[in-house]
ROZA-355785 format. One line per 2 residues: number of its first residue (from 1); for each residue x, y, z of C-alpha. Coordinates in steps of 0.1 Angstrom, whole numbers, plus 5000, padded with zeros to 4 digits. Example, Ala and Ser with C-alpha at 12.3 -4.5 7.8 and 13.67 -1.06 7.14 Angstrom:
! residues 2
1> 5123,4955,5078; 5137,4989,5071
! end
This chain:
! residues 528
1> 4810,4799,4882; 4825,4783,4851
3> 4834,4817,4837; 4850,4827,4869
5> 4872,4796,4869; 4885,4804,4834
7> 4891,4840,4843; 4910,4830,4874
9> 4934,4808,4854; 4942,4836,4829
11> 4945,4864,4855; 4967,4846,4880
13> 5001,4862,4878; 5029,4838,4889
15> 5052,4860,4909; 5073,4855,4940
17> 5071,4873,4973; 5072,4910,4965
19> 5094,4917,4995; 5122,4896,4982
21> 5149,4905,4957; 5139,4892,4923
23> 5175,4886,4913; 5183,4862,4942
25> 5188,4826,4927; 5163,4809,4951
27> 5135,4833,4943; 5143,4835,4906
29> 5142,4797,4903; 5109,4796,4923
31> 5093,4822,4901; 5106,4804,4870
33> 5089,4772,4881; 5057,4790,4887
35> 5058,4807,4854; 5066,4774,4836
37> 5035,4758,4853; 5014,4788,4844
39> 5025,4787,4807; 5022,4750,4805
41> 4986,4753,4818; 4977,4780,4792
43> 4994,4760,4764; 4971,4731,4771
45> 4942,4755,4765; 4908,4739,4762
47> 4920,4704,4769; 4927,4711,4806
49> 4901,4738,4813; 4871,4715,4815
51> 4889,4693,4841; 4900,4724,4860
53> 4865,4739,4860; 4851,4706,4873
55> 4877,4706,4901; 4867,4741,4911
57> 4829,4733,4910; 4833,4700,4930
59> 4853,4719,4956; 4826,4745,4960
61> 4797,4720,4959; 4812,4698,4986
63> 4827,4726,5007; 4861,4709,5007
65> 4895,4722,4997; 4916,4694,4982
67> 4941,4680,5007; 4968,4675,4981
69> 4969,4713,4976; 4974,4721,5013
71> 5012,4714,5015; 5035,4744,5016
73> 5072,4743,5006; 5093,4768,5026
75> 5126,4779,5012; 5147,4801,5036
77> 5163,4831,5019; 5191,4851,5035
79> 5179,4887,5041; 5214,4901,5033
81> 5245,4884,5019; 5266,4898,5048
83> 5245,4880,5074; 5253,4846,5090
85> 5232,4819,5072; 5234,4797,5103
87> 5213,4821,5123; 5176,4814,5116
89> 5165,4850,5122; 5187,4861,5094
91> 5166,4841,5069; 5133,4850,5054
93> 5109,4821,5048; 5096,4820,5013
95> 5064,4800,5010; 5056,4782,4977
97> 5020,4769,4974; 5006,4746,4947
99> 4996,4764,4916; 4962,4748,4912
101> 4954,4757,4948; 4960,4793,4939
103> 4935,4790,4910; 4909,4778,4935
105> 4918,4807,4959; 4915,4832,4930
107> 4879,4822,4923; 4869,4824,4959
109> 4888,4857,4963; 4868,4873,4935
111> 4835,4861,4948; 4843,4870,4984
113> 4855,4905,4975; 4824,4911,4955
115> 4803,4900,4985; 4822,4921,5010
117> 4819,4952,4988; 4782,4946,4981
119> 4774,4943,5018; 4798,4971,5030
121> 4817,4947,5053; 4851,4962,5048
123> 4864,4986,5075; 4865,5020,5058
125> 4899,5027,5072; 4915,4994,5062
127> 4936,5000,5031; 4955,4968,5029
129> 4949,4944,5000; 4918,4961,4988
131> 4908,4973,4953; 4916,5010,4947
133> 4934,5012,4981; 4972,5015,4987
135> 4998,5026,5011; 4997,5059,4993
137> 4960,5065,4999; 4964,5055,5035
139> 4993,5079,5041; 4975,5107,5022
141> 4945,5104,5046; 4966,5104,5078
143> 4990,5131,5066; 4961,5153,5054
145> 4944,5151,5088; 4977,5160,5106
147> 4984,5189,5083; 4948,5203,5087
149> 4951,5200,5125; 4984,5219,5123
151> 4967,5245,5101; 4941,5249,5129
153> 4969,5254,5155; 4965,5220,5170
155> 4991,5193,5179; 4987,5158,5166
157> 5001,5126,5183; 5006,5096,5160
159> 5013,5061,5173; 5025,5034,5149
161> 5017,5000,5163; 5037,4970,5153
163> 5026,4934,5155; 5049,4904,5157
165> 5043,4877,5131; 5007,4887,5129
167> 4997,4865,5099; 5013,4834,5116
169> 4993,4836,5148; 4957,4839,5135
171> 4935,4815,5154; 4914,4794,5130
173> 4884,4791,5154; 4882,4829,5159
175> 4886,4835,5121; 4857,4811,5113
177> 4837,4829,5140; 4844,4862,5122
179> 4834,4848,5089; 4801,4835,5103
181> 4791,4863,5127; 4807,4894,5113
183> 4807,4886,5076; 4776,4864,5073
185> 4791,4833,5056; 4774,4800,5065
187> 4766,4765,5052; 4787,4750,5025
189> 4807,4782,5020; 4818,4783,5057
191> 4827,4746,5055; 4849,4754,5025
193> 4868,4780,5045; 4871,4756,5074
195> 4885,4729,5050; 4909,4755,5035
197> 4924,4764,5069; 4926,4731,5086
199> 4949,4701,5081; 4976,4721,5064
201> 5012,4710,5064; 5045,4725,5055
203> 5081,4714,5051; 5114,4732,5047
205> 5136,4726,5016; 5173,4737,5014
207> 5191,4725,4983; 5185,4687,4981
209> 5177,4685,5018; 5140,4682,5029
211> 5126,4683,5064; 5097,4662,5077
213> 5062,4676,5072; 5048,4696,5101
215> 5011,4705,5108; 5001,4742,5106
217> 4977,4747,5135; 4973,4784,5132
219> 4979,4813,5109; 4968,4821,5074
221> 4989,4805,5046; 5018,4828,5037
223> 5021,4835,5000; 4984,4827,4994
225> 4959,4848,4976; 4932,4846,5003
227> 4955,4850,5033; 4957,4888,5034
229> 4920,4892,5028; 4912,4867,5056
231> 4935,4886,5079; 4916,4919,5072
233> 4884,4902,5083; 4901,4888,5114
235> 4910,4924,5124; 4875,4938,5119
237> 4867,4943,5156; 4898,4963,5161
239> 4885,4993,5142; 4853,4994,5163
241> 4874,4992,5195; 4896,5022,5185
243> 4866,5042,5172; 4847,5036,5205
245> 4876,5055,5222; 4871,5085,5199
247> 4905,5080,5184; 4913,5083,5147
249> 4930,5054,5131; 4941,5038,5098
251> 4951,5002,5091; 4972,4987,5063
253> 4969,4949,5070; 4988,4945,5103
255> 5002,4981,5104; 4979,5001,5126
257> 4981,5039,5130; 4962,5057,5157
259> 4962,5094,5163; 4946,5123,5182
261> 4947,5161,5180; 4947,5185,5209
263> 4948,5222,5216; 4974,5241,5236
265> 4974,5230,5273; 4951,5201,5267
267> 4962,5166,5278; 4929,5147,5278
269> 4932,5133,5243; 4967,5120,5251
271> 4953,5101,5282; 4926,5087,5260
273> 4952,5076,5235; 4971,5058,5262
275> 4939,5041,5274; 4932,5030,5239
277> 4966,5015,5235; 4960,4994,5266
279> 4927,4982,5253; 4943,4973,5219
281> 4970,4954,5237; 4944,4934,5257
283> 4924,4927,5225; 4955,4915,5208
285> 4962,4891,5236; 4927,4877,5235
287> 4930,4872,5198; 4964,4855,5199
289> 4982,4885,5184; 5012,4901,5199
291> 5018,4939,5201; 5055,4946,5198
293> 5061,4974,5222; 5098,4977,5213
295> 5089,4986,5177; 5059,5007,5184
297> 5067,5043,5177; 5053,5077,5187
299> 5057,5110,5169; 5043,5145,5177
301> 5034,5170,5150; 5023,5207,5152
303> 5037,5241,5162; 5070,5236,5178
305> 5062,5256,5210; 5030,5236,5217
307> 5047,5203,5206; 5072,5204,5234
309> 5045,5205,5260; 5029,5174,5246
311> 5062,5156,5244; 5069,5164,5280
313> 5035,5150,5290; 5041,5118,5270
315> 5075,5113,5286; 5058,5116,5321
317> 5037,5087,5310; 5068,5066,5302
319> 5063,5071,5264; 5092,5082,5243
321> 5083,5102,5212; 5107,5103,5183
323> 5115,5132,5159; 5114,5108,5129
325> 5096,5076,5120; 5092,5053,5090
327> 5056,5049,5081; 5047,5025,5053
329> 5079,5032,5035; 5078,5070,5040
331> 5101,5088,5065; 5080,5113,5084
333> 5095,5140,5107; 5079,5162,5133
335> 5079,5192,5110; 5064,5172,5081
337> 5088,5188,5056; 5097,5153,5044
339> 5134,5163,5041; 5146,5130,5055
341> 5124,5111,5031; 5137,5131,5001
343> 5173,5126,5013; 5167,5088,5014
345> 5151,5088,4979; 5181,5108,4966
347> 5206,5085,4981; 5189,5053,4969
349> 5181,5066,4934; 5217,5078,4927
351> 5231,5045,4940; 5210,5026,4914
353> 5217,5052,4887; 5254,5048,4892
355> 5251,5010,4888; 5229,5015,4857
357> 5255,5039,4842; 5281,5012,4844
359> 5263,4988,4821; 5248,5012,4796
361> 5274,5003,4771; 5261,4967,4769
363> 5224,4973,4772; 5200,4986,4745
365> 5184,5020,4750; 5149,5006,4755
367> 5161,4981,4782; 5181,5009,4798
369> 5150,5030,4800; 5132,5001,4816
371> 5159,4998,4842; 5157,5035,4850
373> 5120,5034,4854; 5122,5003,4876
375> 5149,5015,4899; 5148,5053,4897
377> 5115,5067,4885; 5096,5042,4907
379> 5113,5058,4938; 5104,5093,4926
381> 5067,5083,4921; 5062,5062,4952
383> 5037,5080,4974; 5044,5113,4956
385> 5008,5122,4963; 5022,5132,4998
387> 5047,5156,4982; 5021,5184,4976
389> 5033,5218,4988; 5070,5209,4988
391> 5095,5237,4990; 5113,5247,4958
393> 5145,5234,4973; 5130,5200,4979
395> 5115,5198,4944; 5149,5207,4930
397> 5165,5178,4948; 5141,5154,4932
399> 5143,5170,4898; 5181,5166,4899
401> 5175,5128,4901; 5153,5128,4870
403> 5178,5151,4852; 5207,5127,4860
405> 5186,5097,4848; 5179,5115,4815
407> 5216,5123,4810; 5225,5086,4817
409> 5199,5074,4792; 5207,5099,4764
411> 5244,5103,4772; 5239,5141,4775
413> 5268,5160,4789; 5267,5175,4824
415> 5264,5212,4813; 5240,5208,4784
417> 5205,5221,4789; 5183,5193,4802
419> 5148,5205,4794; 5149,5197,4757
421> 5161,5162,4766; 5133,5156,4791
423> 5109,5169,4765; 5122,5145,4738
425> 5118,5116,4762; 5083,5128,4769
427> 5090,5127,4807; 5069,5150,4829
429> 5091,5169,4854; 5087,5161,4891
431> 5063,5189,4899; 5040,5178,4871
433> 5043,5142,4882; 5030,5151,4916
435> 5002,5171,4900; 4994,5141,4878
437> 4990,5118,4907; 4969,5143,4927
439> 4945,5150,4898; 4943,5113,4890
441> 4931,5106,4926; 4905,5133,4923
443> 4892,5119,4890; 4891,5083,4905
445> 4872,5096,4936; 4845,5111,4913
447> 4841,5077,4895; 4841,5053,4924
449> 4877,5042,4918; 4892,5056,4950
451> 4887,5050,4987; 4858,5067,5004
453> 4881,5085,5028; 4897,5103,4998
455> 4863,5112,4983; 4852,5126,5017
457> 4881,5151,5016; 4869,5166,4983
459> 4838,5188,4984; 4821,5198,4951
461> 4818,5236,4945; 4781,5246,4946
463> 4776,5284,4943; 4746,5298,4962
465> 4733,5313,4929; 4735,5304,4892
467> 4770,5313,4879; 4791,5304,4849
469> 4811,5281,4871; 4780,5260,4880
471> 4780,5224,4868; 4817,5225,4858
473> 4828,5199,4883; 4849,5223,4904
475> 4860,5216,4940; 4857,5238,4971
477> 4891,5251,4981; 4893,5250,5019
479> 4905,5281,5038; 4940,5277,5051
481> 4961,5297,5076; 4997,5286,5070
483> 5021,5265,5049; 5009,5233,5064
485> 4974,5239,5052; 4987,5247,5017
487> 5005,5214,5017; 4974,5194,5027
489> 4961,5171,5001; 4925,5184,5001
491> 4937,5220,4995; 4963,5211,4969
493> 4940,5187,4951; 4913,5213,4948
495> 4937,5239,4934; 4951,5215,4908
497> 4917,5202,4898; 4902,5236,4894
499> 4932,5247,4872; 4925,5220,4847
501> 4906,5227,4815; 4870,5215,4815
503> 4877,5191,4787; 4902,5173,4809
505> 4880,5172,4840; 4851,5158,4821
507> 4869,5130,4803; 4845,5100,4800
509> 4870,5073,4807; 4900,5069,4829
511> 4923,5062,4799; 4911,5093,4782
513> 4916,5114,4813; 4952,5102,4818
515> 4960,5110,4782; 4944,5145,4783
517> 4959,5152,4817; 4994,5143,4806
519> 4991,5164,4775; 4979,5194,4796
521> 5007,5191,4821; 5033,5184,4794
523> 5022,5216,4777; 5022,5235,4810
525> 5058,5223,4818; 5075,5228,4784
527> 5056,5253,4763; 5047,5279,4789
! end
């Protein structure tokens, strides 16, 4: 316990809300204060740590969360500078919690996460705020299922459910019931969570003006470390409800995706899906959550001729499918060619690159490269595990972004050959960046560092008789029928993995694997 308390202090990163713009004055000042508190605590070193450890231990032994650490300061932040600041809906509430309270939360978070993993409590298809899980792994799973269904000649119907202010309406009594009866927490530990949730207050601060304190009677604390994890536990019964309807699903915190596949002329799965949505809506009501029907979206994938029949059936049920939806930051269209997503990446990346080019004369080259990676490369790499099997035209569009970024950084002229420049910067081209991400996920799945649903896609190659390929860690390459099958993650991942040299595949550590993999892909890109 004492060791965990020290680790929590040193591992706690003082950052603001990741959804806000870091350069906004309000957020910058808030983060600055948190960082100052953090650095001051570390500067005190051993003089404060014994008292801090004692605080943590007393809190755990008594099952009480200090009341002084339960007050939240909310600072409204205008979403866009062009919006009217007098309209409350135009502001985003930024919650600031006491720093010492987060230290306590960090210790509990580590122990609770270990307990949940050891007892297999997590929902397999919940990817939000979990180790080794991300929006990318969630999207890879769903997209792979849809592509393989299309490869088999089936149509897939995907429904993206949207909840309104889900974290703010969590009922404390129901949450404590989940912790006790679904998770298995009791005694002093359960009392600690009860103390943590109850008797919380908050007030709003705008400039020098401060509102009265108001009691928080429901919801998990926004901006807290434990809040997202507690919300995942609150949602545990939902997965069982969806699964009981024989409907596939995937959750990322409060974002729920449900989907079914069907053959030509079959409408039964669509009716089952509609029934499942009705049950979900009822479950949400009983658990003080609100399903936002206006923002819930439906999209149909598959062969175009079969797709139209399903769309017509959905419309007869008063459901309106769309040709394009935004799913966890990725724009998906009915053909799954990701053209709209690539167009959005291109537009955003060149916008930021243009702004970076304007200041390159007053910024050092190392800082300029950091800006490019933060605003351009990050967009190329976000969820690029979904970009397997892209057309050459689509890859060329993304490569043009990287080429332009390299020219800005090195001041290379427009018509000069770019490959030597990329090589000098040691940047992997877009195709190899996609292969790097794919192979990395395969390696992680073999070593327990990836979600189970990723590991389940990958089957080890086991020949029926002894061959030279036996024991080399190869993967089974699934049979495919069309371009959608070729773009599926489980097909593309097996092809890429099997093409790697045995020394790369059998690297003993993740760091060693990354180094060898980049070297291999770098050689493949520039020397071959």
